[in-house]
C-alpha positions as CSV (number, residue, x, y, z in Angstrom):
1,X,102.9,116.6,93.1
2,X,100.5,114.1,90.9
3,X,97.3,113.8,90.7
4,X,94.7,110.7,89.9
5,X,90.9,111.3,89.7
6,X,88.1,109.0,91.0
7,X,86.2,107.4,88.5
8,X,82.3,106.8,88.0
9,X,83.0,103.3,90.7
10,X,84.4,105.2,93.4
11,X,87.7,104.1,92.3
12,X,91.3,106.3,92.9
13,X,94.1,105.5,90.2
14,X,97.4,105.8,92.0
15,X,100.0,107.2,89.4
16,X,102.5,104.0,87.8
17,X,105.1,106.7,89.0
18,X,103.7,105.5,92.3
19,X,103.9,102.3,92.3
20,X,106.5,101.5,90.7
21,X,108.6,103.6,93.5
22,X,107.1,101.8,96.2
23,X,106.7,98.0,94.4
24,X,102.9,98.4,94.7
25,X,101.4,95.2,93.5
26,X,97.5,94.1,93.0
27,X,95.7,93.3,95.5
28,X,97.6,95.5,98.1
29,X,95.6,96.6,101.0
30,X,95.6,100.3,102.2
31,X,93.4,102.5,104.9
32,X,92.1,105.2,104.8
33,X,91.7,107.6,107.4
34,X,89.4,111.1,107.2
35,X,91.6,113.5,109.1
36,X,89.1,117.0,107.6
37,X,86.7,117.8,105.3
38,X,88.5,116.9,101.9
39,X,91.4,115.7,103.8
40,X,92.3,111.8,103.8
41,X,95.6,109.6,104.3
42,X,96.4,106.4,103.1
43,X,98.2,104.2,104.0
44,X,99.6,100.5,102.6
45,X,98.6,98.0,105.0
46,X,102.0,95.8,106.4
47,X,101.8,92.1,105.5
48,X,101.0,89.8,107.9
49,X,103.9,87.1,108.6
50,X,104.5,84.3,106.4
51,X,101.5,86.1,104.1
52,X,101.7,84.0,100.8
53,X,104.1,81.5,102.3
54,X,101.7,78.5,101.5
55,X,101.2,80.3,98.0
56,X,104.4,79.9,97.4
57,X,104.5,76.6,99.7
58,X,101.7,74.9,96.6
59,X,103.6,76.7,93.6
60,X,105.8,73.7,93.6
61,X,106.0,72.9,89.7
62,X,105.7,68.9,90.6
63,X,105.1,66.8,93.3
64,X,108.0,64.8,94.4
65,X,110.0,67.8,93.9
66,X,112.4,68.0,96.7
67,X,114.5,64.7,96.8
68,X,116.9,64.7,100.8
69,X,120.0,64.0,100.5
70,X,122.0,61.6,102.0
71,X,124.0,63.6,104.7
72,X,126.0,62.3,108.0
73,X,125.0,63.0,111.1
74,X,126.4,66.2,113.4
75,X,125.9,63.7,116.5
76,X,129.3,62.6,115.9
77,X,131.3,66.7,116.2
């Protein structure tokens, strides 16, 4: 069992071991559910399909990086 504390700003730090095992990155979102007094459930929110795809595309090294190549049509097959 791992232990953590609540900071003066109300933040809870997940131990490094858990973050590494589950590949938790800064900005990952969680939902928290109150089960009972003093009992809570923290669940990682699944990313939406294609979340981050735009950022990935915009990170292209430079405009014109992709250059189409000539190829034969498959229509003749």
